[in-house]
C-alpha positions as CSV (number, residue, x, y, z in Angstrom):
1,X,25.3,-11.3,9.7
2,X,25.0,-8.7,6.9
3,X,21.8,-8.8,5.5
4,X,21.9,-5.9,3.3
5,X,24.2,-7.6,1.1
6,X,21.7,-10.3,0.6
7,X,18.7,-7.9,0.2
8,X,17.5,-9.8,-3.2
9,X,16.7,-12.9,-0.5
10,X,15.3,-10.9,1.7
11,X,13.0,-9.1,-1.3
12,X,12.1,-12.6,-2.3
13,X,11.1,-14.4,0.9
14,X,8.4,-10.7,1.2
15,X,7.2,-11.1,-2.1
16,X,6.4,-14.8,-1.1
17,X,5.0,-14.4,2.4
18,X,2.2,-11.7,0.7
19,X,1.5,-14.0,-2.5
20,X,2.2,-17.8,-0.7
21,X,3.1,-18.3,-4.1
22,X,6.5,-18.2,-5.5
23,X,5.3,-18.4,-9.3
24,X,3.0,-15.0,-8.3
25,X,6.1,-13.7,-6.4
26,X,8.3,-14.1,-9.3
27,X,5.6,-12.5,-11.5
28,X,5.7,-9.3,-9.4
29,X,9.4,-9.1,-8.5
30,X,10.3,-9.6,-12.7
31,X,12.5,-12.6,-11.7
32,X,12.6,-16.6,-12.6
33,X,10.9,-18.9,-10.5
34,X,13.8,-20.6,-10.3
35,X,15.9,-17.2,-8.5
36,X,13.1,-16.6,-6.2
37,X,13.6,-20.7,-4.9
38,X,17.4,-19.8,-4.7
39,X,17.1,-16.5,-2.8
40,X,14.3,-18.7,-0.6
41,X,17.1,-21.2,0.1
42,X,20.0,-18.6,0.7
43,X,17.8,-16.7,3.3
44,X,16.7,-19.9,4.7
45,X,20.3,-20.6,5.1
46,X,21.1,-17.2,6.7
47,X,18.8,-17.2,9.5
48,X,19.5,-20.9,10.5
49,X,15.1,-21.4,10.0
50,X,12.9,-22.8,8.0
51,X,10.9,-20.6,7.1
52,X,8.6,-22.2,4.6
53,X,6.5,-25.8,4.6
54,X,4.8,-27.4,1.9
55,X,1.0,-27.4,2.9
56,X,-1.5,-29.6,0.3
57,X,-0.8,-28.1,-2.9
58,X,0.7,-25.4,-1.7
59,X,2.9,-23.1,0.8
60,X,2.7,-22.2,4.1
61,X,4.8,-20.1,6.3
62,X,6.4,-21.9,9.3
63,X,6.4,-20.5,12.9
64,X,9.9,-18.6,12.0
65,X,8.6,-17.6,8.9
66,X,5.8,-15.8,10.2
67,X,7.4,-14.0,12.7
68,X,10.0,-13.0,9.6
69,X,7.1,-11.7,7.4
70,X,5.2,-9.6,10.1
71,X,8.3,-7.1,10.7
72,X,9.8,-7.7,6.6
73,X,5.9,-6.8,5.1
74,X,5.6,-2.8,6.5
75,X,9.4,-2.6,6.0
76,X,9.3,-2.8,2.7
77,X,5.9,-1.3,2.5
78,X,7.5,2.0,4.6
79,X,10.3,1.5,1.6
80,X,7.7,2.1,-1.0
81,X,5.9,4.9,0.8
82,X,9.2,6.7,1.8
83,X,10.6,6.4,-2.4
84,X,6.6,7.6,-3.3
85,X,7.1,11.1,-0.7
86,X,10.3,11.5,-1.8
87,X,9.4,11.9,-6.1
88,X,5.5,11.8,-6.2
89,X,5.9,16.0,-6.2
90,X,2.2,16.8,-4.6
91,X,0.7,13.7,-5.5
92,X,-1.5,12.1,-2.5
93,X,-2.0,8.2,-1.8
94,X,-3.8,7.2,1.5
95,X,-4.9,3.6,1.5
96,X,-7.9,3.5,3.9
97,X,-9.4,0.0,5.0
98,X,-12.9,-0.2,6.2
99,X,-15.3,-2.8,6.3
100,X,-18.3,-3.5,4.9
101,X,-20.9,-2.1,6.1
102,X,-19.6,1.3,7.0
103,X,-18.3,1.8,3.6
104,X,-21.5,1.9,1.3
105,X,-23.5,3.9,4.1
106,X,-21.3,6.3,5.6
107,X,-17.9,6.6,3.4
108,X,-19.3,6.6,0.3
109,X,-22.1,9.6,0.2
110,X,-19.7,11.8,1.8
111,X,-16.7,10.8,-0.9
112,X,-18.2,13.7,-3.2
113,X,-17.7,16.1,-0.7
114,X,-13.9,14.7,0.1
115,X,-13.1,15.2,-3.4
116,X,-14.8,18.6,-4.2
117,X,-12.4,19.8,-1.2
118,X,-9.1,17.8,-2.5
119,X,-8.9,17.2,-6.1
120,X,-5.7,16.2,-5.5
121,X,-5.7,13.6,-3.6
122,X,-6.2,10.0,-4.4
123,X,-8.0,7.7,-1.9
124,X,-7.6,4.0,-2.6
125,X,-10.3,2.7,-0.4
126,X,-10.1,-1.1,0.4
127,X,-13.5,-3.0,1.7
128,X,-12.9,-5.8,4.2
129,X,-15.1,-8.3,6.0
130,X,-13.4,-8.3,9.4
131,X,-11.2,-5.6,10.9
132,X,-7.6,-6.0,9.5
133,X,-4.4,-6.2,11.0
134,X,-3.1,-2.3,11.6
135,X,0.1,-2.7,10.0
136,X,1.5,-0.6,6.8
137,X,1.6,-4.0,5.1
138,X,-2.2,-3.3,4.7
139,X,-3.3,0.1,4.7
140,X,-1.9,3.5,5.5
141,X,-5.1,4.6,7.7
142,X,-8.4,2.3,8.6
143,X,-11.8,2.2,10.0
144,X,-12.0,-0.2,12.4
145,X,-14.0,-1.4,15.8
146,X,-10.6,-2.7,17.2
147,X,-8.7,0.8,17.9
148,X,-6.2,-0.7,20.8
149,X,-3.7,-1.6,18.7
150,X,-0.3,0.1,20.4
151,X,1.3,2.6,18.6
152,X,-1.7,4.0,17.4
153,X,-4.0,7.1,17.5
154,X,-7.4,6.7,17.3
155,X,-10.0,9.0,16.6
156,X,-14.2,7.9,17.2
157,X,-16.4,8.5,14.6
158,X,-19.9,6.6,15.1
159,X,-20.9,4.8,18.4
160,X,-22.7,1.9,16.5
161,X,-26.4,1.3,17.6
162,X,-29.0,-1.3,15.8
163,X,-32.3,-0.4,15.2
164,X,-35.2,-2.6,14.1
165,X,-36.6,-1.8,10.8
166,X,-39.1,-3.9,8.3
167,X,-40.0,-3.0,4.4
168,X,-42.7,0.1,4.3
169,X,-45.1,-2.4,2.5
170,X,-45.1,-5.3,5.3
171,X,-48.3,-5.7,7.0
172,X,-48.3,-4.0,10.3
173,X,-51.0,-6.8,12.1
174,X,-48.6,-9.3,11.3
175,X,-46.0,-9.9,13.1
176,X,-43.1,-10.1,11.0
177,X,-40.2,-12.8,10.6
178,X,-37.0,-11.8,12.2
179,X,-33.5,-11.9,10.6
180,X,-30.5,-12.3,13.1
181,X,-26.8,-12.0,11.9
182,X,-26.1,-13.6,14.9
183,X,-25.1,-17.3,13.2
184,X,-23.2,-18.8,15.4
185,X,-24.8,-22.3,16.8
186,X,-26.0,-21.6,20.3
187,X,-26.3,-18.1,19.7
188,X,-29.2,-17.8,16.8
189,X,-31.4,-14.7,17.3
190,X,-28.7,-12.9,20.1
191,X,-29.4,-10.2,18.5
192,X,-33.1,-10.3,19.1
193,X,-33.1,-11.0,22.5
194,X,-30.9,-8.1,23.8
195,X,-32.9,-5.7,21.9
196,X,-36.0,-7.3,23.8
197,X,-33.8,-6.9,27.4
198,X,-33.3,-3.9,26.3
199,X,-36.7,-2.4,25.2
200,X,-38.8,-4.8,27.6
201,X,-40.8,-6.0,24.2
202,X,-41.3,-9.8,24.2
203,X,-40.0,-11.0,21.3
204,X,-40.6,-14.5,21.1
205,X,-41.4,-16.3,17.4
206,X,-42.9,-19.6,17.3
207,X,-41.4,-19.8,13.3
208,X,-37.5,-20.3,12.5
209,X,-35.2,-18.0,12.4
210,X,-33.8,-16.1,9.2
211,X,-30.2,-15.8,8.3
212,X,-27.6,-13.2,7.4
213,X,-24.2,-12.9,7.5
214,X,-23.8,-9.6,7.4
215,X,-25.7,-6.2,8.0
216,X,-25.6,-6.0,4.4
217,X,-27.3,-8.8,3.6
218,X,-30.2,-8.4,6.7
219,X,-31.1,-5.1,5.0
220,X,-31.7,-5.9,1.6
221,X,-33.6,-9.2,2.9
222,X,-35.8,-6.6,5.0
223,X,-36.3,-4.4,1.3
224,X,-37.2,-7.3,0.1
225,X,-40.1,-7.9,2.0
226,X,-38.4,-11.2,3.8
227,X,-39.0,-9.5,7.6
228,X,-37.4,-7.2,10.1
229,X,-33.6,-7.0,10.7
230,X,-31.4,-5.2,13.4
231,X,-29.0,-2.9,11.4
232,X,-26.8,-0.1,12.2
233,X,-28.1,3.2,12.3
234,X,-26.5,4.4,9.3
235,X,-26.9,1.5,7.4
236,X,-30.4,2.2,7.8
237,X,-30.4,6.3,7.5
238,X,-30.9,6.7,3.7
239,X,-33.8,3.8,3.0
240,X,-35.7,5.9,6.0
241,X,-35.3,9.1,4.6
242,X,-36.3,7.2,1.5
243,X,-39.3,5.8,2.7
244,X,-38.6,2.1,1.6
245,X,-38.1,1.1,5.1
246,X,-39.8,1.9,8.8
247,X,-38.6,1.7,12.1
248,X,-40.4,-1.0,13.7
249,X,-40.0,0.3,17.7
250,X,-38.1,3.1,19.1
251,X,-35.8,1.8,20.9
252,X,-32.1,1.4,19.3
253,X,-29.3,-1.4,21.1
254,X,-25.9,0.0,21.5
255,X,-23.3,-3.1,20.3
256,X,-20.5,-1.2,21.8
257,X,-18.5,-1.9,18.3
258,X,-17.6,1.6,17.5
259,X,-16.5,2.7,14.3
260,X,-12.5,4.6,14.9
261,X,-10.4,6.4,12.7
262,X,-6.8,4.6,13.2
263,X,-3.4,6.1,12.1
264,X,0.2,5.5,13.5
265,X,1.3,8.0,15.6
266,X,4.1,7.8,13.9
267,X,2.7,9.0,10.7
268,X,0.1,11.4,12.5
269,X,2.6,14.9,10.9
270,X,2.5,13.3,7.0
271,X,0.7,15.7,4.8
272,X,-1.5,13.5,3.7
273,X,-2.6,11.5,6.8
274,X,-3.5,15.1,8.3
275,X,-5.3,16.3,5.7
276,X,-7.6,13.0,6.0
277,X,-8.2,13.2,9.6
278,X,-9.0,16.7,9.3
279,X,-11.2,15.8,7.4
280,X,-13.2,12.6,9.1
281,X,-13.0,15.1,12.0
282,X,-15.1,17.6,9.8
283,X,-18.0,15.5,9.7
284,X,-18.4,15.1,13.0
285,X,-20.7,17.2,15.2
286,X,-19.5,20.7,16.0
287,X,-20.1,19.6,20.4
288,X,-18.2,16.2,19.5
289,X,-15.3,18.2,17.3
290,X,-14.7,20.8,20.5
291,X,-14.4,18.3,22.7
292,X,-11.9,16.3,20.9
293,X,-13.6,12.5,21.4
294,X,-15.1,11.9,18.3
295,X,-19.0,10.8,18.3
296,X,-22.0,10.5,15.7
297,X,-20.8,11.8,12.3
298,X,-23.4,14.6,11.4
299,X,-25.8,13.1,8.6
């Protein structure tokens, strides 16, 4: 079956699979909704499978449609990237997907140095709440705690540890309320219980837990004087140095959710990707760089 003759059908489906909207796909491709619908019907007839189905007032991918979308999305992303490489001259554009806490706390303070050494480099920082699927359709490089995807090279950036912090103004004679980021029923306060087991401290509380869905929110609650929270050491570093918060105890709790820079092995030799990897490695301590195994970045 010759799909090259029906490239528009593949293009239409790929756009619809990303937007899950015929109208949005039509706007992106600059055609009418009826033209998109025609191409979708054509492709469905060609492959002999239903690719889309109604879901409430919208549409969803069928199992076959999902399989096809997972192949087409990175393929079209590669086409766009290849065209950019061919006609973009010396302009470097790299999409970096990075999690919500590591981005503001670790990356942003270092960006001035990055741009100072790479003024022609366009870094598009895309923040996410959960680890995304490692695919070119999402980004060109990823900072993730899930580095085991096949075909990707991973560089360890930071071995995450949680430290207990409280507002500097908190009364040292009074036990602070405990803020937990473990919201799952049956696991409330699991972070503090693990910390208690590690440090040998009795963290039992008669009062209720305070809850925060993200470390960033937990840190803001600490700064507001609402209680103590366990947050990543890199996230607490600037506030500890500024004196707005203090560390409640010395022990730090490893989470084993360490941060890695991940790039596709097949793209490792691209100049822009290589430059980004080299810069990230330059932020690691000298000992970690010499051993080539990553480690906590220099502060």
